[in-house]
C-alpha positions in Angstrom: -32.9 20.0 113.3 -33.3 20.5 117.0 -32.5 17.8 119.6 -31.5 17.2 123.2 -27.9 18.2 124.0 -25.6 15.4 124.9 -23.6 15.3 128.0 -21.0 12.9 129.4 -23.7 10.8 131.1 -25.6 10.1 127.8 -25.5 6.5 126.7 -24.0 6.3 123.3 -23.0 3.1 121.4 -21.6 2.1 118.1 -23.9 0.1 115.8 -22.4 -3.1 117.2 -23.2 -2.3 120.8 -19.7 -1.0 121.8 -19.9 1.8 124.5 -18.8 5.2 123.3 -17.5 8.0 125.7 -16.3 11.5 124.8 -12.6 11.9 125.2 -12.7 15.6 126.2 -15.9 16.9 127.9 -16.7 20.6 127.8 -16.9 21.8 131.4 -18.0 25.4 130.4 -21.6 24.2 129.7 -23.3 21.9 132.2 -26.5 20.0 131.3 -28.2 18.2 134.2 -25.1 18.9 136.2 -22.8 17.2 133.8 -20.3 18.6 131.2 -21.6 18.9 127.6 -19.8 17.7 124.5 -18.6 19.8 121.5 -18.6 18.5 118.0 -14.8 18.2 117.4 -14.5 15.9 120.4 -13.8 12.3 119.4 -15.6 9.4 121.2 -13.6 6.4 122.3 -15.4 3.1 121.7 -14.8 0.0 123.7 -16.4 -3.4 123.4 -17.4 -3.3 119.7 -18.8 -6.7 118.9 -17.5 -6.6 115.3 -14.6 -9.1 115.0 -11.1 -7.8 114.5 -11.1 -9.0 110.9 -14.3 -6.9 110.3 -12.6 -3.6 111.4 -14.2 -3.0 114.8 -15.2 0.5 115.9 -12.5 2.2 117.9 -13.4 5.9 117.7 -16.3 7.9 116.5 -17.0 11.6 115.5 -20.1 13.7 115.1 -20.5 15.1 111.6 -23.5 17.4 112.4 -24.3 19.3 115.6 -26.0 22.5 116.7 -26.1 25.5 114.4 -27.3 28.2 116.7 -25.8 27.2 120.1 -22.0 27.1 120.7 -19.6 26.9 123.6 -16.1 28.3 123.2 -16.9 28.8 119.5 -17.7 25.2 118.9 -21.1 23.6 118.1 -22.5 21.3 120.8 -23.5 17.7 120.1 -27.2 16.8 119.9 -28.9 13.5 119.9 -30.4 14.1 116.5 -26.9 14.7 115.0 -25.2 12.5 112.5 -22.1 10.5 113.5 -19.6 8.1 112.0 -17.4 5.4 113.5 -13.9 6.0 112.0 -12.9 2.5 111.2 -15.9 1.3 109.3 -18.3 4.2 108.7 -21.3 3.0 110.7 -23.1 5.5 112.9 -23.1 5.9 116.6 -26.4 5.6 118.3 -27.8 7.6 121.2 -29.6 5.2 123.6 -30.5 7.7 126.3 -29.7 11.4 127.1 -31.1 14.2 129.2 -34.4 15.7 127.9 -34.4 19.2 129.6 -32.3 21.1 127.2 -33.2 21.1 123.5 -30.9 23.0 121.0 -30.9 23.8 117.3 
């Protein structure tokens, strides 16, 4: 399914409002002047509101991404993609992203 490409400036959170940031941006493809993100790149999550006994979100990964657009042989992350927080299996949520570049 098509969706807007994510870049490092996109606002992504875990399901418990922790802020998620990509650990290795892809500088080969710029979107709105900012590096894009490839699917294998993990996201670091800070500020997860889930208590330590409830296994807070620490990292997240995207399980689906583009199928027709790649960079360096890797699919790019789209807002419509599915994701998982590694510690508890809840999804990451895209709160805002650029809207100029849509990929499939």
